C-alpha positions in Angstrom: 94.9 -2.5 -2.9 97.7 -4.4 -4.4 98.2 -2.1 -7.6 97.7 1.4 -8.8 96.8 -0.7 -12.7 93.3 -0.7 -13.4 93.3 -4.2 -14.5 94.8 -5.7 -11.3 91.9 -7.1 -8.8 91.5 -5.0 -5.3 92.2 -8.0 -3.7 93.1 -11.7 -3.8 90.6 -14.0 -2.9 91.6 -17.3 -1.0 92.2 -20.5 -2.3 88.8 -22.0 -3.9 90.0 -26.1 -2.7 90.4 -27.5 0.6 93.0 -29.2 -0.6 95.7 -26.2 -0.5 98.1 -26.6 -1.5 97.7 -29.8 -3.5 101.1 -32.3 -2.4 102.4 -34.4 -5.2 105.0 -37.0 -4.8 107.3 -38.2 -7.4 107.2 -41.7 -7.9 110.2 -43.9 -6.6 111.5 -45.9 -9.9 110.0 -49.5 -10.3 113.5 -50.8 -11.2 116.7 -49.6 -11.7 117.2 -49.9 -15.5 114.5 -47.0 -16.2 115.6 -44.1 -14.5 113.7 -41.1 -15.4 115.4 -38.1 -16.5 114.9 -34.6 -15.1 113.1 -33.9 -18.2 110.7 -36.5 -17.5 109.8 -35.4 -14.3 109.3 -31.8 -15.5 107.4 -33.1 -18.4 105.1 -34.8 -15.6 105.1 -31.9 -13.1 104.1 -29.7 -16.4 101.0 -31.9 -17.0 100.0 -32.2 -13.4 100.4 -27.8 -13.2 98.5 -27.7 -16.1 95.6 -29.5 -14.5 95.6 -28.7 -11.1 97.1 -25.4 -10.4 94.4 -23.2 -11.2 91.7 -25.2 -9.0 94.2 -25.8 -6.2 95.8 -22.3 -5.8 99.4 -24.1 -5.4 101.2 -27.5 -6.2 103.9 -28.6 -3.5 106.1 -30.8 -5.7 107.7 -33.5 -3.4 110.5 -35.9 -3.8 112.0 -34.7 -7.2 115.6 -36.6 -7.5 117.2 -32.8 -7.5 120.3 -32.9 -6.2 121.9 -29.8 -6.9 121.4 -26.2 -8.0 121.8 -27.5 -11.5 119.4 -30.1 -11.1 117.2 -27.8 -10.3 117.6 -25.1 -13.1 117.4 -27.9 -15.6 114.1 -28.7 -14.0 112.8 -25.5 -14.0 113.9 -25.0 -17.3 112.4 -28.0 -18.6 109.0 -26.7 -17.3 109.0 -24.5 -20.2 107.6 -21.6 -18.5 
């Protein structure tokens, strides 16, 4: 049992998708003049997570242009979760 609290399940089942986790790759920028911001990437990730997280059980985000802890923090805050 995971918890003594009655509202928690006795066990957590396996993911209900053969695609576990869903792997999402950030697109390479199309041209040098239109560089997306970290907030733009977060908005796209938020949309993808809302659509696919529950059906896949996990979403792995790859190739995000995050080069520091500050970039990562900005990204996570921009997700709004």
